[in-house]
N, C-alpha and C positions, 0 to 999 in steps of 0.2 A: 102472504107466503114469502119466506126469505129468499134471497138471491140464490143461495146454495141449493135450496129445495127446488126452485124453479129450474135451475141448471140440471138437476138430476133427471128431469123429464127428457132431456135431449142427450144424455150421456149414459148409455146402457151399462157401462162399467161402474157407474156410481149409483145405480138404482136397482131395486128389486121389483120386478113386475109380476102382478098376480093375474091369473086367468080371470077374465070378467065373470065367468060362470060361478066363481067362488066368492065374488064380492057382493055386498049388500047395497041397495039404493042409497046414494049419497056418499058412499065410501070411495076413497081413492083406490085405484088399482096399481099405483106405483108408490113405492116407499123408498126414501133415501137410504143408501147403503152405509154411509159413514157418518150421518148426523141423525139426531133424534127427529122423528116425524113431528110435524107441527101439531097434530091432534091425535085423538084416540082412534082405535079401531075395535071392532067387536072381537070377543074371544075366539070365535070360530075362524075369523079372517086371519088373526095373528097366528093361530095354530096352523092353518093351512100353509101360510108362508114358510114357517119354520119347518113343518113336516116335509114340504116339497124340497127345501134346501138340504135337509138331512138325508133325504132319499138318495142323494148323489154320492153319499159315502159308500165305501166298499162293503162287500159281504164278509162279515167277521168270521164266518165258518171257513172261508177260503184263505184267511190271513194266517199263513204259516210262519210269520215273522215274530209275532208278539207272544209274550209269555202270559199276558193278562187274560183272565177268564172272561167269557162273553155270554155264558148261558147259565141259568139256574132254573130250578123247577117252578111251576106256577105257584105253589105254596110260598116259596121264597119271594117271588115277585109280589104276591099279596102282602106278605109281611113287610116288605120294603115300602110299599105304598102306604101302609098303616103307620110307619115309623120314621119316614124320611124327614119329619119336622123336628126330631129330637136332636138337641145340641149336646154333643159328648162332654163338653167342658162344664155344663151346668149340672153338676152332680147333686145339687140340692133339690132341683126340680125333677130330675130324672134319676133318683137313687137306685132304682132297679136296673136300669141300663148300666149304671156304674158298677153295680154288684156283678152283673153278667160279664162286664169287661174283665173284672178281677177273676171270675171263674175261668174265663177263656185263657188268660195268660198263666194261671195256675195249672190248667190242663196242659199247656205247652211246656211249662217247666217240668212237669212230670213226664211228658212225652220225650223230652230231651234229657232225661235222667239227671235232673238236679239232685244233689245229695239230700236236700231237705226242701221240697217245693214250698213249704210254709214259710221258709226263710228267704225265698227268692223274691224278686220284685220285678214288675214289668208294666208295660203300657201298650195300648193300641196307638197307631199312628195313621197318617194319611196313606202311607205306602212304605216300601222298604227304603226309599231314599231318606225319608225323615227318620226312620228307625236306625239307619246307618249313621246319620248325623248325630243322633243321641248316643249311640254306642261309642262313636269317636270322641264326643265331648266328655263322656265319662272317663275314657282312657286318658285324655289329656288332663282333666282335672285331678285324677288320682296321681298322675305323674307329678303335677305341680305341687300337690300337697306333700308328696314324698320328698321332692327336691327341697322345698322350703324348710321342712322339718330337719333336713340335714344341712341347712345353711348354704345351699347351692343355687346356682342360677337357673331360671326357668325360661330363658330367652329363646332357645333353639330346639323346640320339640320336633321330632320326626316320626313318621309312621311308615312301616315297611309293608309293602304289598306287591303283588304280581303286576306286571305290565298289562295283564289281561283283566284287571278289575273293571267293574261297572263304573260309568262316568260319575256316579254320585260320590265316589270316594275322591275323585279329582276335585269335585266341588267342595267336599269337606275340607281338604287340605288348603284349597284356595281361600275359602271363606273364613277359616279359623286359624290361618297363619301357622300351618303345620307343614314342615318339609316332607313331601312325598319321596320315598326311596323305592323306586320301582325295580324289582328283580326281573330282568328280561326273561321271557320264555324262549325256548329253543326246541329244535327237533329232539334233542336228548332229554330235555326237561320242559315238556309242553305246559306244565303247571308249576306253581310254587310248591316245592316238595321238601324244603329244608336245605337243598343244595346251595352251598356258598352263602348261607344265611349269615354266617359269622362276619362276612364282609360288610353287611348293611346295618347291623345292630350295634348300638353304642349306648352310653349312659343317658342320652337324650331321646331314646326310642320309647314312645308312649305305648306301643303295642304292635302286633303283627296281625294283618287281616288275612284270613283264610276263606276261600270261596268254595261253598258247597254247591257246585254247579256253575262252571265258568260260562258267562254269557256267549262267548264266541263259539264254543264247541260242546257245552253241556257236561264236560268232565268235572268230577270232584277233585278238589285239591286235597291231598292226604293230610288231614289235620293231625293225625297221630304222628306222622313223620316230622311235621313242622314242630309239634310240641316236643318231640324227642330231641330235635336239633337245639331248641331253646333250653331244654334241660341241660344239655351238654355245655352250652354257652354259659349258663348260670354256674355250673359246677366249676368251670375253668376261669370265668371272668367276673363272677359275682353279680351278673345282671339278671334281674327277675322281670322278664318281659311277658305281659299277658297277651292272650289271643282273643280277638273278636271274630266270630264265625259269621260271615255273610251267607246265610242260608236262605236267601230270597226265594229260591226254588227248591233246593235240595233238602232243606229242613222240614218240608212237608212231603218229602218222598222217601228219604233214607230210613226214617223210623219204620216205615211200612214195607219197603222192598229190600233194604239192606240192613237189617237190624244188627248184624254182626259187625258192621263198620263202626269203628270207634272214632267219633268226630265231635261229640257234644260235651255236656258237663261231666261225663265220666273222666274226662281229662282235666285234672285240677287247674291247668293253666288257662282253660277256657273261661273267660270272665263274663262274656255276654254273647247272645245269639239273636239274630233278627230273621224274620221271614216275611213273605208277602202273603197276606190272607187272600189277595186277589189274583194270585198266581195258582200254585198247586194247592193253596188253601181253598180254592174253588168258589170264592165269593166275587160278586161284581166289583168293578174297579173302585179303588179308594180306601184300601185297608192294608196296614202293615202291623207287625208286632215286634217288640224287642223285649227280651227277658235277661236279667242279670242273675248270676249265680246266687248272690246274697246281697244284703244291704251294703256290705262293705265295698262291693264292686260299683256302687252308684253313690258318689259323694252326696251327702245331705244338702250341701250348699248349692246344688244344681236344682233342687226342688223348691218351687214357689208355693206359697199358701195365699189364696185369695178369698176374700169374704164378701165382695160387693155383689155377688150373685146370690148371696144367702148361704149361710153355713161356712165351714172352714174346708176349702177344697185344695188339697195338694195337687200340683200339676207339674209335669216335666214334659215339655213338648215345644216344638218350634211354632206350631200353629196353636191358636187359641180356640175359637169356635170351629167346630168340625162335626160332620155328621155322625150320629150314633147308630144309624140304621145298619151300616155294614157290620158293626160289632154284633148286633142281634142276628144278622144273617150268618156270621161265623158260628155263633152259638147254636143256631138252627142246624147248621151242617154237622157240628160236633154231635148233636143229639141224633140227627137223621142218619148219619153214616156210622158213627162209632169207629173203632179201630179196624174192624173187619171191612166196613164199607169203604173207608179210605184206602185200605190195602187193595180192594177189588178195583176201585176206580183208577188208582195209580198203576196197577199192574196191567190193566187194559190199555192205558196210554203207552206204557213201556212196550207191550207186545206189538202194538201198531208201529211204534218207532223202530223196533227190531225188524219187523217185516219190511218196512220201507227201506231201512238202511241196507238190509241184505240184498234187496232187489237193485237198489241204486249202486251198491258196491260191486255187484256182478256185471254192471254195464261196462263196456270197453272204454268209455270216455272218462270214468271217474275213479278216484282213490279216496277212501274214507279217512277222515280224521278222528271220528268217534262214531259209535253205533247206537247210542241211545240206551245203553245198559246202565248208566248212572241215572240222571234225570232223563225223561223221554225227549231228548234233544240230541241231534247229531249233525255233523257237518262233513262236507266233501270238497275236494278240489278237482280241477281238470287234470287228467293224467298227463304228465310231461310228454310232449311229442305227439299228443293225439291229433292236434290240429293247429294251424296257424291262421285259420280263417275266422275263428270266433273265440270268445271267452265267456266266463260265467256271467258277466254283466249282460251280454247279449242274450244268454239263456234266461236270465231273470226278466228281461223285457219281453221275451216271447211268452213266458209263462204268465206274465201279467195280462197279456192279450186274452188268455183263457180264464182270467179272473183270479189266478193264484198269485199271492204275494210271497215271494221267496227271495230274501235279500242276498246280494253278493257283496262281499267286503273283504278288505285285507285283514289278516291276523295282526295282533298287536306287536309292539316293538320287540325285535328279536326274530320275528317271523313275518315281518311286514311285506316281504316279497311274495308271500303266498296269499292268493285270493281263494276264499271258500264261499260256499253257499250253506245255509243252515235251515233246518226244519225244526219247529217246536210243535210237538204233538200234545194237544190239550184235550181235556175232557170234551167229548162231542165230536172229535175228529175220528170217525169210525174207520174200520177196515174197508168198507165200501167206498168211502170218500178217498181213502188212501189209494185204492185200486184205480179210481178215476184219475187221481193226480198222476199216478205212474203212467197211465195211458197217454195223458197230455205231455208229460215229461219226455217219454220216448218219442212221441210224434215230433216234438220241437227239436230234440237232439238229432233225429233223422233229417229234419229239414236243414238244420245248420250244417250237418255233415255233408249234405248234398251241394253246398255252395262251391262254386268254382273260383271265387275271388273273396278276399277278406271283407268282413263287415266293417263299417266305419268304426273308428276308435271311439270308445266310450270314455266319459270323464269318470275317473275312479275316485271314490270318496276316501277320506282319511281313515274312516272306520265306521262301524255300525254300532249304535248304542240303543239300549232300551232302559 
């Protein structure tokens, strides 16, 4: 046995110990935590170790912070178990999965009112972060082609976005050398709404990102107003700037709950849209989608053709090998729910969000920032002057003691002096669970209000990202 493995027996922080009841004769009951074990163990033993460690994770049903879905029907779990070995990139071996992928993004193109869904092009991704990267790359490459054909420099591309964008857009600009131009939010303009857009757009702007469901508050950015502002800029300055809609959450909510809202391919300036299949698409984690209006919106030189897995496979992705099971789960849900089913599921989540926000907004301690009437997400702040003894970080800690994860974080640049809490209502968070949460919330607020001295100061994070 190596020195490091022997040392693990005497250092609990470097070893994983198994209850002897679960071990087999001749097997070790202690495994090194940070180095490979010297020998093998039986499947049941390895399972028990991993099972017991995973048991320490939180209860996903009580996690009101995450947008990511955590529940599917038993039939979906069965389908998942039957197909998790499929590699999405290997279209020659799994041609039916590839065909189903195409069906799914064609359905999304139709749902998002593409002028001619047969002319649209799309792909599945690991999640919305990859989908956003691909959308951004297409914007940058289109801009480069346009500049080169005009004999102009391609040295300084920029992307205009709200200061409230999800962190994946910060990553995109960092990784692909694009200058981010953040339009600060404010009390008067809590979302990117076209106001002062003229100050940020120039001939080097590759596009504008509009968010359909801001992470911080759940509000839609008015894509129609952003498009109108860019129309005016083009008429006056000759700049034709496309829009990418980051619909990670809202693109699977708005078509069902707010069909009158014009945010999608009905606006000619919208070149591409992404969404998360694993958020309000209702699939297990690990799935995103991105769709371009037509082939002209996705430059051909971004698409690779590989033959070494058999056949000729076009691919446009940051990842190569990736699971195909989630794509099949998305297709299962499209068949299982249809338009009416998705509308019913999303409406139920919205109704729970409106119920919760109404009750929380009626409490003396809070002021709402949003109410869940866009995507089923809402945020609130501590009412000014309510108390000097506690803040929302203290309340978040008290709620965690009851099992609830409800983050407290500052709003983005322009409103960073304001701290809010936010709830994401997902499928499976019922009105009964919401009532239980309200009981715990009111109990903890009463406790904090009863304090006669201030709580210790909490370390405030720079922001909260998913």
